[in-house]
py3Dmol code that shows the C-alpha trace and the ligand (Angstrom):
import py3Dmol

protein = """\
ATOM      1  CA  MET A   1      90.645 121.996 122.262  1.00  0.00           C
ATOM      2  CA  LYS A   2      91.197 120.145 125.528  1.00  0.00           C
ATOM      3  CA  THR A   3      93.380 117.070 125.300  1.00  0.00           C
ATOM      4  CA  ILE A   4      94.237 114.377 127.856  1.00  0.00           C
ATOM      5  CA  SER A   5      97.733 115.864 127.907  1.00  0.00           C
ATOM      6  CA  SER A   6      96.477 119.276 129.012  1.00  0.00           C
ATOM      7  CA  GLU A   7      94.196 117.814 131.694  1.00  0.00           C
ATOM      8  CA  ILE A   8      96.717 115.549 133.398  1.00  0.00           C
ATOM      9  CA  ASN A   9      99.135 116.567 136.145  1.00  0.00           C
ATOM     10  CA  ILE A  10     102.346 114.863 135.008  1.00  0.00           C
ATOM     11  CA  GLU A  11     104.177 115.403 138.333  1.00  0.00           C
ATOM     12  CA  GLU A  12     101.388 113.653 140.280  1.00  0.00           C
ATOM     13  CA  LEU A  13     101.284 110.848 137.747  1.00  0.00           C
ATOM     14  CA  ASN A  14     105.048 110.299 137.993  1.00  0.00           C
ATOM     15  CA  ALA A  15     104.880 110.252 141.792  1.00  0.00           C
ATOM     16  CA  SER A  16     102.076 107.686 141.866  1.00  0.00           C
ATOM     17  CA  TYR A  17     103.902 105.263 139.518  1.00  0.00           C
ATOM     18  CA  ALA A  18     107.457 105.798 140.823  1.00  0.00           C
ATOM     19  CA  ASN A  19     107.656 102.993 143.362  1.00  0.00           C
ATOM     20  CA  LEU A  20     105.978 100.328 141.237  1.00  0.00           C
ATOM     21  CA  SER A  21     107.620  97.578 139.201  1.00  0.00           C
ATOM     22  CA  PRO A  22     107.285  97.794 135.388  1.00  0.00           C
ATOM     23  CA  LEU A  23     104.543  95.130 135.418  1.00  0.00           C
ATOM     24  CA  GLU A  24     102.674  96.911 138.234  1.00  0.00           C
ATOM     25  CA  ARG A  25     102.988 100.191 136.307  1.00  0.00           C
ATOM     26  CA  LEU A  26     101.431  98.647 133.219  1.00  0.00           C
ATOM     27  CA  ALA A  27      98.628  97.033 135.240  1.00  0.00           C
ATOM     28  CA  LYS A  28      97.856 100.361 136.924  1.00  0.00           C
ATOM     29  CA  PHE A  29      98.133 102.223 133.619  1.00  0.00           C
ATOM     30  CA  TYR A  30      95.552 100.023 131.863  1.00  0.00           C
ATOM     31  CA  LYS A  31      93.289 100.291 134.952  1.00  0.00           C
ATOM     32  CA  ASP A  32      93.636 104.089 134.981  1.00  0.00           C
ATOM     33  CA  PHE A  33      93.589 104.776 131.228  1.00  0.00           C
ATOM     34  CA  GLY A  34      92.545 101.574 129.422  1.00  0.00           C
ATOM     35  CA  ASP A  35      89.643 103.361 127.747  1.00  0.00           C
ATOM     36  CA  LYS A  36      91.986 105.863 126.037  1.00  0.00           C
ATOM     37  CA  ASN A  37      93.740 105.677 122.655  1.00  0.00           C
ATOM     38  CA  ILE A  38      97.070 104.036 123.398  1.00  0.00           C
ATOM     39  CA  LEU A  39      99.945 103.690 120.936  1.00  0.00           C
ATOM     40  CA  VAL A  40     102.733 101.115 121.122  1.00  0.00           C
ATOM     41  CA  SER A  41     105.466 100.574 118.569  1.00  0.00           C
ATOM     42  CA  SER A  42     108.358  98.153 118.742  1.00  0.00           C
ATOM     43  CA  SER A  43     111.613  97.829 116.818  1.00  0.00           C
ATOM     44  CA  PHE A  44     111.833  94.120 117.734  1.00  0.00           C
ATOM     45  CA  GLY A  45     115.385  94.836 118.781  1.00  0.00           C
ATOM     46  CA  THR A  46     117.578  92.985 121.243  1.00  0.00           C
ATOM     47  CA  THR A  47     115.663  93.910 124.420  1.00  0.00           C
ATOM     48  CA  SER A  48     112.153  94.392 122.952  1.00  0.00           C
ATOM     49  CA  ALA A  49     110.813  91.040 124.199  1.00  0.00           C
ATOM     50  CA  TYR A  50     110.958  92.346 127.764  1.00  0.00           C
ATOM     51  CA  LEU A  51     108.372  95.128 127.362  1.00  0.00           C
ATOM     52  CA  LEU A  52     106.325  93.116 124.843  1.00  0.00           C
ATOM     53  CA  ASP A  53     105.980  90.271 127.342  1.00  0.00           C
ATOM     54  CA  LEU A  54     104.875  92.698 130.071  1.00  0.00           C
ATOM     55  CA  ILE A  55     102.323  94.270 127.712  1.00  0.00           C
ATOM     56  CA  SER A  56     100.982  90.883 126.612  1.00  0.00           C
ATOM     57  CA  LYS A  57     100.485  90.008 130.301  1.00  0.00           C
ATOM     58  CA  SER A  58      98.700  93.329 130.937  1.00  0.00           C
ATOM     59  CA  ASN A  59      96.572  93.759 127.812  1.00  0.00           C
ATOM     60  CA  ARG A  60      96.742  91.090 125.098  1.00  0.00           C
ATOM     61  CA  LYS A  61      94.534  93.189 122.802  1.00  0.00           C
ATOM     62  CA  GLN A  62      96.989  96.099 122.651  1.00  0.00           C
ATOM     63  CA  GLU A  63      98.023  96.833 119.048  1.00  0.00           C
ATOM     64  CA  ILE A  64     101.798  96.735 118.577  1.00  0.00           C
ATOM     65  CA  HIS A  65     103.045  98.688 115.551  1.00  0.00           C
ATOM     66  CA  LEU A  66     106.122  97.590 113.668  1.00  0.00           C
ATOM     67  CA  ILE A  67     107.512 100.272 111.353  1.00  0.00           C
ATOM     68  CA  ASN A  68     108.981  98.357 108.448  1.00  0.00           C
ATOM     69  CA  THR A  69     111.305 100.935 106.881  1.00  0.00           C
ATOM     70  CA  GLY A  70     112.054  98.549 104.010  1.00  0.00           C
ATOM     71  CA  TYR A  71     115.605  98.281 105.346  1.00  0.00           C
ATOM     72  CA  LEU A  72     115.044  95.926 108.276  1.00  0.00           C
ATOM     73  CA  PHE A  73     117.102  92.759 108.603  1.00  0.00           C
ATOM     74  CA  LYS A  74     115.296  89.554 107.614  1.00  0.00           C
ATOM     75  CA  GLU A  75     116.243  88.229 111.075  1.00  0.00           C
ATOM     76  CA  THR A  76     114.257  91.082 112.673  1.00  0.00           C
ATOM     77  CA  LEU A  77     111.150  90.406 110.574  1.00  0.00           C
ATOM     78  CA  ASP A  78     111.321  86.652 111.318  1.00  0.00           C
ATOM     79  CA  TYR A  79     111.859  87.428 114.980  1.00  0.00           C
ATOM     80  CA  ALA A  80     108.751  89.658 115.029  1.00  0.00           C
ATOM     81  CA  ASP A  81     106.714  86.772 113.568  1.00  0.00           C
ATOM     82  CA  ASP A  82     108.106  84.277 116.093  1.00  0.00           C
ATOM     83  CA  LEU A  83     107.557  86.538 119.092  1.00  0.00           C
ATOM     84  CA  SER A  84     104.094  87.437 117.912  1.00  0.00           C
ATOM     85  CA  LEU A  85     103.086  83.760 117.834  1.00  0.00           C
ATOM     86  CA  ARG A  86     104.719  83.010 121.153  1.00  0.00           C
ATOM     87  CA  LEU A  87     103.202  85.936 123.073  1.00  0.00           C
ATOM     88  CA  GLY A  88      99.955  86.252 121.106  1.00  0.00           C
ATOM     89  CA  LEU A  89     100.811  89.813 120.087  1.00  0.00           C
ATOM     90  CA  ASN A  90      98.425  91.912 118.024  1.00  0.00           C
ATOM     91  CA  ILE A  91     101.014  93.236 115.526  1.00  0.00           C
ATOM     92  CA  LYS A  92     100.233  95.806 112.865  1.00  0.00           C
ATOM     93  CA  THR A  93     102.966  96.548 110.306  1.00  0.00           C
ATOM     94  CA  ILE A  94     103.202 100.016 108.804  1.00  0.00           C
ATOM     95  CA  LYS A  95     105.335 101.164 105.885  1.00  0.00           C
ATOM     96  CA  PRO A  96     106.593 104.483 104.501  1.00  0.00           C
ATOM     97  CA  ASP A  97     105.040 106.106 101.449  1.00  0.00           C
ATOM     98  CA  PHE A  98     106.109 103.969  98.447  1.00  0.00           C
ATOM     99  CA  HIS A  99     107.456 106.818  96.280  1.00  0.00           C
ATOM    100  CA  HIS A 100     109.286 108.517  99.131  1.00  0.00           C
ATOM    101  CA  HIS A 101     110.859 105.226 100.144  1.00  0.00           C
ATOM    102  CA  GLN A 102     111.881 104.561  96.538  1.00  0.00           C
ATOM    103  CA  TYR A 103     113.556 107.966  96.428  1.00  0.00           C
ATOM    104  CA  THR A 104     115.691 107.113  99.468  1.00  0.00           C
ATOM    105  CA  SER A 105     116.673 103.779  97.888  1.00  0.00           C
ATOM    106  CA  GLN A 106     117.764 105.361  94.591  1.00  0.00           C
ATOM    107  CA  ASN A 107     119.434 108.322  96.282  1.00  0.00           C
ATOM    108  CA  ARG A 108     121.106 106.230  99.036  1.00  0.00           C
ATOM    109  CA  THR A 109     119.845 108.900 101.426  1.00  0.00           C
ATOM    110  CA  TRP A 110     121.076 107.010 104.519  1.00  0.00           C
ATOM    111  CA  GLU A 111     124.636 107.888 103.408  1.00  0.00           C
ATOM    112  CA  LYS A 112     124.051 111.554 102.527  1.00  0.00           C
ATOM    113  CA  ASP A 113     121.394 112.632 105.000  1.00  0.00           C
ATOM    114  CA  PRO A 114     120.429 109.929 107.516  1.00  0.00           C
ATOM    115  CA  ASN A 115     118.094 112.342 109.337  1.00  0.00           C
ATOM    116  CA  LEU A 116     116.073 112.796 106.153  1.00  0.00           C
ATOM    117  CA  CYS A 117     116.100 109.047 105.512  1.00  0.00           C
ATOM    118  CA  CYS A 118     114.779 108.368 109.036  1.00  0.00           C
ATOM    119  CA  SER A 119     112.178 111.117 108.648  1.00  0.00           C
ATOM    120  CA  VAL A 120     110.848 109.566 105.433  1.00  0.00           C
ATOM    121  CA  ASN A 121     110.998 105.929 106.442  1.00  0.00           C
ATOM    122  CA  LYS A 122     110.297 106.021 110.164  1.00  0.00           C
ATOM    123  CA  VAL A 123     109.151 109.328 111.590  1.00  0.00           C
ATOM    124  CA  LEU A 124     106.492 110.289 109.025  1.00  0.00           C
ATOM    125  CA  PRO A 125     104.760 106.874 109.015  1.00  0.00           C
ATOM    126  CA  PHE A 126     104.901 107.027 112.799  1.00  0.00           C
ATOM    127  CA  GLU A 127     103.427 110.539 112.926  1.00  0.00           C
ATOM    128  CA  GLU A 128     100.432 109.172 110.954  1.00  0.00           C
ATOM    129  CA  ILE A 129      99.631 106.482 113.533  1.00  0.00           C
ATOM    130  CA  LYS A 130     100.280 108.917 116.377  1.00  0.00           C
ATOM    131  CA  LYS A 131      97.389 111.133 115.299  1.00  0.00           C
ATOM    132  CA  GLY A 132      94.474 111.059 117.733  1.00  0.00           C
ATOM    133  CA  LYS A 133      96.355 108.999 120.331  1.00  0.00           C
ATOM    134  CA  ASP A 134      96.317 110.036 123.994  1.00  0.00           C
ATOM    135  CA  PHE A 135      99.223 107.915 125.248  1.00  0.00           C
ATOM    136  CA  TRP A 136     102.316 106.344 123.757  1.00  0.00           C
ATOM    137  CA  ILE A 137     103.971 103.461 125.615  1.00  0.00           C
ATOM    138  CA  SER A 138     107.686 103.319 124.841  1.00  0.00           C
ATOM    139  CA  GLY A 139     110.379 100.777 125.635  1.00  0.00           C
ATOM    140  CA  LEU A 140     113.123 103.319 126.323  1.00  0.00           C
ATOM    141  CA  ILE A 141     115.636 102.317 128.964  1.00  0.00           C
ATOM    142  CA  GLY A 142     117.516 105.188 130.621  1.00  0.00           C
ATOM    143  CA  LYS A 143     120.818 103.309 130.773  1.00  0.00           C
ATOM    144  CA  GLN A 144     120.901 102.846 126.964  1.00  0.00           C
ATOM    145  CA  SER A 145     122.111 106.327 126.038  1.00  0.00           C
ATOM    146  CA  HIS A 146     122.872 109.837 127.236  1.00  0.00           C
ATOM    147  CA  SER A 147     119.724 111.295 125.628  1.00  0.00           C
ATOM    148  CA  ARG A 148     117.487 108.826 127.499  1.00  0.00           C
ATOM    149  CA  LYS A 149     119.001 108.884 130.981  1.00  0.00           C
ATOM    150  CA  ASP A 150     117.060 111.821 132.489  1.00  0.00           C
ATOM    151  CA  LYS A 151     113.575 110.892 131.311  1.00  0.00           C
ATOM    152  CA  ASP A 152     110.709 110.438 133.764  1.00  0.00           C
ATOM    153  CA  ILE A 153     108.123 107.657 133.653  1.00  0.00           C
ATOM    154  CA  PHE A 154     105.617 110.047 132.060  1.00  0.00           C
ATOM    155  CA  GLU A 155     106.393 113.060 129.868  1.00  0.00           C
ATOM    156  CA  ARG A 156     104.457 115.333 127.531  1.00  0.00           C
ATOM    157  CA  ASN A 157     105.249 115.130 123.801  1.00  0.00           C
ATOM    158  CA  GLY A 158     102.963 117.626 122.067  1.00  0.00           C
ATOM    159  CA  ASP A 159      99.358 116.456 122.525  1.00  0.00           C
ATOM    160  CA  ILE A 160     100.375 112.956 123.537  1.00  0.00           C
ATOM    161  CA  ILE A 161     101.682 111.656 126.868  1.00  0.00           C
ATOM    162  CA  LYS A 162     104.616 109.292 126.667  1.00  0.00           C
ATOM    163  CA  PHE A 163     104.712 106.469 129.201  1.00  0.00           C
ATOM    164  CA  HIS A 164     108.118 104.848 129.797  1.00  0.00           C
ATOM    165  CA  PRO A 165     107.342 101.937 132.158  1.00  0.00           C
ATOM    166  CA  ILE A 166     110.875 100.474 131.982  1.00  0.00           C
ATOM    167  CA  ILE A 167     112.890 103.712 131.870  1.00  0.00           C
ATOM    168  CA  ASP A 168     114.624 103.041 135.222  1.00  0.00           C
ATOM    169  CA  ILE A 169     115.312  99.338 134.738  1.00  0.00           C
ATOM    170  CA  GLU A 170     118.874  97.951 134.786  1.00  0.00           C
ATOM    171  CA  LEU A 171     119.952  96.145 131.608  1.00  0.00           C
ATOM    172  CA  GLU A 172     121.057  93.177 133.747  1.00  0.00           C
ATOM    173  CA  GLU A 173     117.500  92.905 135.063  1.00  0.00           C
ATOM    174  CA  VAL A 174     116.185  92.788 131.500  1.00  0.00           C
ATOM    175  CA  LYS A 175     118.638  90.041 130.566  1.00  0.00           C
ATOM    176  CA  SER A 176     117.790  87.981 133.636  1.00  0.00           C
ATOM    177  CA  TYR A 177     114.013  88.411 132.987  1.00  0.00           C
ATOM    178  CA  LEU A 178     114.448  87.206 129.392  1.00  0.00           C
ATOM    179  CA  LYS A 179     116.414  84.192 130.587  1.00  0.00           C
ATOM    180  CA  LYS A 180     114.039  83.332 133.437  1.00  0.00           C
ATOM    181  CA  ASN A 181     110.994  83.540 131.161  1.00  0.00           C
ATOM    182  CA  ASP A 182     112.721  81.736 128.279  1.00  0.00           C
ATOM    183  CA  LEU A 183     112.116  84.679 125.953  1.00  0.00           C
ATOM    184  CA  PRO A 184     114.195  84.807 122.767  1.00  0.00           C
ATOM    185  CA  THR A 185     116.148  87.898 121.817  1.00  0.00           C
ATOM    186  CA  ASN A 186     116.647  89.163 118.262  1.00  0.00           C
ATOM    187  CA  PRO A 187     118.995  86.510 116.738  1.00  0.00           C
ATOM    188  CA  LEU A 188     121.386  89.263 115.614  1.00  0.00           C
ATOM    189  CA  PHE A 189     122.306  89.761 119.266  1.00  0.00           C
ATOM    190  CA  HIS A 190     124.091  86.402 119.184  1.00  0.00           C
ATOM    191  CA  LYS A 191     126.059  87.572 116.139  1.00  0.00           C
ATOM    192  CA  GLY A 192     127.509  90.564 117.999  1.00  0.00           C
ATOM    193  CA  TYR A 193     124.841  93.255 117.482  1.00  0.00           C
ATOM    194  CA  GLU A 194     123.754  94.627 120.880  1.00  0.00           C
ATOM    195  CA  SER A 195     121.375  97.130 119.244  1.00  0.00           C
ATOM    196  CA  VAL A 196     119.570  96.539 115.958  1.00  0.00           C
ATOM    197  CA  GLY A 197     117.950  98.935 113.479  1.00  0.00           C
ATOM    198  CA  CYS A 198     118.117  99.094 109.677  1.00  0.00           C
ATOM    199  CA  PHE A 199     120.828  97.059 107.927  1.00  0.00           C
ATOM    200  CA  HIS A 200     122.300 100.172 106.260  1.00  0.00           C
ATOM    201  CA  CYS A 201     122.983 101.813 109.623  1.00  0.00           C
ATOM    202  CA  THR A 202     123.678  98.957 112.017  1.00  0.00           C
ATOM    203  CA  ALA A 203     127.072  97.429 112.742  1.00  0.00           C
ATOM    204  CA  LYS A 204     128.186  94.963 115.374  1.00  0.00           C
ATOM    205  CA  GLY A 205     129.070  96.583 118.677  1.00  0.00           C
ATOM    206  CA  LYS A 206     128.410  97.037 122.387  1.00  0.00           C
ATOM    207  CA  GLY A 207     125.307  98.907 123.527  1.00  0.00           C
ATOM    208  CA  ARG A 208     124.164 101.351 120.827  1.00  0.00           C
ATOM    209  CA  SER A 209     127.738 101.918 119.547  1.00  0.00           C
ATOM    210  CA  GLY A 210     126.962 100.071 116.293  1.00  0.00           C
ATOM    211  CA  ARG A 211     124.108 102.412 115.308  1.00  0.00           C
ATOM    212  CA  TRP A 212     124.923 105.116 112.687  1.00  0.00           C
ATOM    213  CA  LYS A 213     128.576 104.345 113.352  1.00  0.00           C
ATOM    214  CA  SER A 214     129.929 106.646 110.625  1.00  0.00           C
ATOM    215  CA  SER A 215     127.885 109.710 111.700  1.00  0.00           C
ATOM    216  CA  THR A 216     127.129 111.737 114.838  1.00  0.00           C
ATOM    217  CA  LYS A 217     123.486 110.599 114.766  1.00  0.00           C
ATOM    218  CA  THR A 218     122.395 108.588 117.815  1.00  0.00           C
ATOM    219  CA  GLU A 219     118.569 108.399 117.576  1.00  0.00           C
ATOM    220  CA  CYS A 220     116.199 107.751 114.670  1.00  0.00           C
ATOM    221  CA  GLY A 221     114.048 110.724 115.666  1.00  0.00           C
ATOM    222  CA  LEU A 222     110.900 108.986 116.962  1.00  0.00           C
ATOM    223  CA  HIS A 223     111.795 109.966 120.488  1.00  0.00           C
ATOM    224  CA  LEU A 224     112.771 113.567 119.820  1.00  0.00           C
ATOM    225  CA  PRO A 225     110.286 116.309 120.729  1.00  0.00           C
ATOM    226  CA  SER A 226     107.551 116.509 118.041  1.00  0.00           C
ATOM    227  CA  GLU A 227     108.540 119.963 116.819  1.00  0.00           C
ATOM    228  CA  LYS A 228     112.098 118.790 115.986  1.00  0.00           C
ATOM    229  CA  ASN A 229     110.634 116.167 113.674  1.00  0.00           C
ATOM    230  CA  MET A 230     108.582 118.651 111.757  1.00  0.00           C
ATOM    231  CA  LYS A 231     111.478 120.014 109.727  1.00  0.00           C
ATOM    232  CA  ALA A 232     110.308 120.486 106.181  1.00  0.00           C
ATOM    233  CA  PHE A 233     111.706 118.324 103.413  1.00  0.00           C
ATOM    234  CA  ALA A 234     110.993 118.087  99.722  1.00  0.00           C
ATOM    235  CA  ILE A 235     111.376 115.077  97.511  1.00  0.00           C
ATOM    236  CA  SER A 236     110.967 115.539  93.822  1.00  0.00           C
TER     237      SER A 236
END
"""
ligand_1 = """\
8
LIG
S 118.143 103.886 110.233
Fe 119.323 104.312 108.350
S 118.330 103.201 106.668
Fe 116.927 103.218 108.440
S 115.570 104.919 108.037
Fe 117.235 105.709 109.328
S 118.889 106.445 107.964
Fe 117.410 105.206 106.746
"""
view = py3Dmol.view(width=600, height=400)
view.addModel(protein, "pdb")
view.setStyle({"model": 0}, {"cartoon": {"style": "trace"}})
view.addModel(ligand_1, "xyz")
view.setStyle({"model": 1}, {"stick": {}})
view.zoomTo()
view.show()
């Protein structure tokens, strides 16, 4: 079956968006592909307000998915509510399967096998909402980590095309945009957390150094190639 992904020339697309600002990229994207199925999810982390503000200026109707793993800080959930009111965001919260989530709570899976815990609580719920989508807008910033630094503005991820409108932005630019536009950051930032995920796996620290601090894990798995997320698991 033909998909948008197989019909589009990614190299040409990258070239035509390369010299635009993030806001111009989003405006062009909705002009070019606004009739397609577009997926956005946000962690409501310390820099999320930047992309969310740009999206709200480009397409206020865009659904923004929040994956509530059941282990998010209360500050993050309150922040999502506040930002949603302020920017008029169309937020849709999704949760993991109840029984699978319960298993990870009883088993303390984040300590024994954080990849499995992320698969159950983040990746699988996300894979459900990804079905049938043509594009996925992500808020990845290249400067945030080694695994993100070489990404292009557009890339194929299975049958979906990922669009990274802020991939080449400097973190200082993000901070100055937030300040200039009086946009709040996740309140945990002011308590020393520069990156915020689940409370079991987030410590205070610079950049992403506080994420999965006691393991070699650096990403939750949402942004890994689809096939790597399809590892089988069984929960009895
Ligand atoms: S970040 Fe930690 S607690 Fe959250 S889903 Fe992943 S392993 Fe589990």
